[in-house]
N, C-alpha and C positions, 0 to 999 in steps of 0.2 A: 701366519698369513695364508689364506686359502688361494689356491691357484686353479681350482677346478670349477669356477663359476662359468656356466655356459656363455658363449659369445653372444647368443641372441638376447640374453638378459641385459648385458651391458649396452648393446645397441638400442634396445627398447628404452632404457633409462635415459640415454643421451638424447634420443629423439623427443621424448616427453619434455625434457628440460628445455631444449631448443624451441619447441613449439610454444611453451609457456612464456618464454622470454620474448618471442616475436609478437604474440598477442598483446602482452603488456606494453610493449613499445608503441604499438599502433593504437592503443586505447586513447580516445580524445579526452582532454582535460577541460576544454571549454575556455581556457585562458592562454593557450599556446598560439603563436602566430601561425598563419597559414603555411603549410609545407610548400616548397617550390614545386612539388609534383601535383599539388591539388589543382583542379581546374578552377579558373577564375575568369571574371569578366571585368575589363577595364575600359572606362568610357570617359571622354572629356565633354563637359557641357559648357555652353557659353551663355552669358547674360549681357544685356545692353540696356542702358537707361539714358534717355536724352533729357538734358536740363538746359534752361536758358542761361546764357552768359551774363555776368554782372561786372565784367572788367575787360578793358581793351588796352592793347599796347600798339603804339604807332611809332615807327622809326622814320624820322625825317632827316634828309641830308642836304648839305650845301656843297656844291662842287664849283670850283673856280679854276680858270686856266690862264696862262700867260707865259711870257718868255723868261721871267726871272723868278726863282723859287721864293725868295723873301717877299717879293711883291705879291705873288700869288697867295702865300700864306696870310699876309696882312689883309688882302681883299677878302679872303674867306672869313677871317676873324670878324671883320666889320659886318659882313652879311649875317653871319651866325649870331652876332650880338643883337642885331635887329630881330631875328627870329626868336631868340631867348627872351628878349624884352616883351615881345608880343605874347608869348606863352605865359609869361609871368603876369601880364595884365589880364589874361583870361583866367588866372587862378592856378596855373601849373608851374611850380617851381620846387626847389628843395629836392626831396626824395622822389617826387613825381617826374622829374626830368633828369636824365643822366646821359653822359657821353658814352657811346658804345663803339665809336670808331673814329680815328683821325690819322691821316697820312698826307705827306707831300712827296711826290715822286716824279720822275721824268715822264713826259707825255710823248708818245710815239704815234706815227702814222705809217701805214704800209707804203712801200715804193714798188712800182711795177718793174719787174725783171731784176729786182735787187734781192740778195739773200737776207739782208737785215733791214728792219724798219728804220725810219729816219726820226731822230728826236726833233720835235718842233717846239718844245718848251717844257713847262711843268704843270702838274695838276694837283690840286689840294682838295681833299674830301673830309668833311666833318659831319658825323651822324649823331643824332641825339634820340633817345627813347623817351616817349611820353606815355605815362600810365593814366588812364581815365576810368572813372567809375560811373560816369554818366554817359551811357552809350549814345544818347541823342546828340552829344556834343562832338563826336568823332569827326563828322563831316565839317562842321564849322572850324574846328581846330586845324584841320588839314588846309582848309581854304585860307585861313588867316596866316598860317606859316608860309604857304606858297606865295601869297600876296606880298610878303615881306622879304622874299629872296630865297627861300628853300626851293630847290629845283628837282628834288627826287623824294618820292615816298617809297621807301624800300620794302616795308612790310607792315601789314595790319593783322593782328591776331586777337582772338577772343578766348577767354576762359572763365571758369566759375571759381569763386574764392573758397567755397565749402562744398566738397563732394563726398563727405563721409556717409551721409544717409543714402544718396544715390548709389554709391559703391556697394553698400551693404545690400541694397535691393538687387543690384546686378549679381552679387555673389549668391543670393537666394535663388534667383532665376537660373543661374548656372548649375547650382546644386540640384535643383528640381529636374532640370533638363538631363543631367548626367544619370540620375537615379531612374528617371522614366525610360531613358534609352536602354539602360542596363536591364531593367525589368522586362522590356519588350524583347530583348535578345534572349534572356533566359527562358521566357515563355515560348518563344518561337522554336527553341531547341528542345522543348518538352520538359524542361526542368523549372526550378524556381530560383530566385535570388537569395543567396545566403547572407551571412553576416558581413558587415563592412570591414575590410582589411586595412585599407589606408585611404587617405584623401589628401590632395595637395592643391594649391592654387597656383596659377601661372599668369604671367603678364603684368603689366603696369596698371595701377588703378588711378593714375593721374589723368585729368581731362586733357584732350588733345585739341589744339587750335583747329577750328573748323574753317575759318576764313582767312585767307592770305591774298593780298591783292596789290596791284600797282595802279595808281590813279593819276590822271593828268589834270592839271589845273584848268578849270573852266571859269573865267571871271564873271560870266553872265549867269551862272547857275550854281547852286549849292551842290557839293559832292554828295551823292547818295551812298549810304553805307548800310548794308543789311547784315547784322551779326549772326543770324541763323541760330543753331542750337549746338550744344556741346555733347559729345558722346562719351559716356563713362561705361567701360566694358570690363568684364571679368571672365576668367576661365577657371573651372574646377574639374580636376581629374580624380575619379573614385575607382577603387578596386573592390569588388565583392566576390565572395565564394559563389561558385555555381553548384547548386544542389541538383544532381541528376535524378531522374525519376526512378 
């Protein structure tokens, strides 16, 4: 084994090998994910489509009060039966009508200069939910139920039964918005937009109730109800490589 090889020859060989390894490691393959050190542009785009509703949900309640719990519950049941019979006569029964709340509890009233309220009896509340697909009948159904003893309209909401196509249009809008913004950012920085690295969607794609209201019974006039429109929205977040000039 020779021991008289000059040191400068050994160091030159090691430097050449290290340089070759470094260049090979940095050579792009076209299939590898973006390096954490690569510059990138990440943008979130939003899309929104409005559609007319085709379904309404109304929650009607009967509330009764009195000094005896059993009597209050019985009175509530009689009134609610009249309301349910009226709804059935209008064509709403079975799965279109469901109980969504019922309770019987002490009824209190505040007392001046007293630390605790005073019990004055009992109160019973029974709430039913009615689903309608004919939106022009929402007002008449409310009026009929109030005329037969319902004394509270807790909620009115509208939605659309099929939002697949509007949701896809909202996604397309959000995608185009994200890419457009990313391109504008890249151009303003003197570069161009590179390949797409990742894309994700965010948010819910279910329609949101647009109208919620409380209405009072007006026996001399029909209750006006305006359903408005349903908003279907979507968000898309994209990440692209930034190609510097």
